[in-house]
Structure formats: structure tokens, C-alpha cells
Backbone as JSON Lines, residues from 0, in Angstrom:
{"i":0,"aa":"M","n":[0.43,15.34,-2.11],"ca":[1.08,14.51,-3.55],"c":[1.82,13.79,-2.84]}
{"i":1,"aa":"H","n":[1.28,12.87,-3.27],"ca":[2.66,11.65,-3.44],"c":[3.65,11.83,-4.73]}
{"i":2,"aa":"T","n":[4.59,11.76,-4.36],"ca":[5.6,11.29,-5.48],"c":[5.33,10.41,-6.35]}
{"i":3,"aa":"I","n":[6.42,10.57,-6.45],"ca":[6.31,9.29,-8.22],"c":[6.54,7.59,-7.05]}
{"i":4,"aa":"A","n":[7.69,8.37,-6.7],"ca":[8.36,7.26,-5.14],"c":[7.83,6.52,-4.14]}
{"i":5,"aa":"L","n":[6.9,8.41,-3.87],"ca":[5.97,7.58,-2.73],"c":[5.45,6.51,-2.72]}
{"i":6,"aa":"A","n":[4.36,7.14,-4.09],"ca":[3.4,5.91,-4.46],"c":[4.12,4.58,-4.6]}
{"i":7,"aa":"N","n":[5.22,4.73,-5.92],"ca":[5.78,3.47,-5.45],"c":[5.42,2.13,-4.26]}
{"i":8,"aa":"C","n":[6.49,3.4,-3.32],"ca":[6.84,3.51,-1.88],"c":[5.19,2.41,-1.23]}
{"i":9,"aa":"D","n":[3.84,2.61,-2.13],"ca":[2.96,2.7,-1.44],"c":[2.87,1.49,-1.76]}
{"i":10,"aa":"L","n":[2.47,1.39,-3.03],"ca":[2.39,0.07,-3.77],"c":[3.27,-1.06,-3.69]}
{"i":11,"aa":"L","n":[4.63,-1.32,-3.3],"ca":[4.91,-2.6,-2.48],"c":[4.76,-1.94,-1.72]}
{"i":12,"aa":"I","n":[3.71,-2.18,-0.54],"ca":[3.91,-1.81,1.48],"c":[1.86,-2.76,0.55]}
{"i":13,"aa":"I","n":[1.21,-1.97,0.44],"ca":[0.15,-2.64,0.09],"c":[0.61,-3.99,-1.06]}
{"i":14,"aa":"Y","n":[0.35,-4.48,-1.82],"ca":[1.14,-5.66,-2.36],"c":[1.63,-6.62,-1.47]}
{"i":15,"aa":"S","n":[3.03,-6.37,-0.53],"ca":[3.07,-6.53,0.74],"c":[2.04,-7.18,1.93]}
{"i":16,"aa":"I","n":[1.04,-6.04,2.17],"ca":[0.22,-6.48,2.92],"c":[-0.54,-7.17,2.39]}
{"i":17,"aa":"E","n":[-0.46,-6.95,1.05],"ca":[-2.14,-8.18,0.05],"c":[-2.03,-9.74,0.27]}
{"i":18,"aa":"I","n":[-0.04,-9.71,0.1],"ca":[0.21,-11.61,0.37],"c":[-0.42,-12.26,1.83]}
{"i":19,"aa":"N","n":[0.24,-10.34,2.83],"ca":[-0.68,-11.82,4.25],"c":[-2.27,-11.72,4.72]}
{"i":20,"aa":"G","n":[-2.62,-10.85,3.63],"ca":[-4.77,-11.77,3.5],"c":[-5.24,-9.99,4.44]}
{"i":21,"aa":"D","n":[-4.45,-8.48,4.14],"ca":[-4.89,-7.39,5.15],"c":[-5.01,-6.42,3.23]}
{"i":22,"aa":"A","n":[-5.07,-6.63,2.91],"ca":[-5.8,-6.21,1.73],"c":[-6.49,-4.68,2.45]}
{"i":23,"aa":"I","n":[-8.0,-5.15,3.06],"ca":[-8.78,-4.68,2.89],"c":[-7.87,-2.68,3.98]}
{"i":24,"aa":"W","n":[-7.42,-3.32,5.66],"ca":[-6.82,-2.8,6.2],"c":[-5.46,-1.89,5.97]}
{"i":25,"aa":"S","n":[-4.59,-2.25,4.88],"ca":[-4.25,-1.97,3.95],"c":[-4.16,-0.74,3.66]}
{"i":26,"aa":"A","n":[-5.53,-0.56,2.91],"ca":[-6.22,-0.03,1.48],"c":[-6.39,1.65,2.51]}
{"i":27,"aa":"Y","n":[-7.15,0.74,3.84],"ca":[-7.65,1.87,4.56],"c":[-5.86,2.85,5.52]}
{"i":28,"aa":"L","n":[-4.67,1.67,5.16],"ca":[-4.26,2.84,6.08],"c":[-3.95,4.12,5.02]}
{"i":29,"aa":"V","n":[-3.71,3.38,3.46],"ca":[-3.03,4.16,2.56],"c":[-3.88,5.65,2.33]}
{"i":30,"aa":"L","n":[-5.61,5.2,2.57],"ca":[-5.64,6.08,2.38],"c":[-6.59,7.17,4.16]}
């Protein structure tokens, strides 16, 4: 399970990748 800190990092990574147009791929990597 993610800690809050790691979850925040994941959200930042997802957000960054979404800006680059790879939201689906980022979600796949996180899952």
C-alpha cells in the first residue's frame, strides 16, 4: 500500500504525464 507521501508523488507523476498526453499510459504504469 502507498503511504500518503508516495501517493502524492504518484499523483504528481500522473499529472505531469497527462500534460504530455499520456494519461492512459500513466494510469497503466501506476496500476
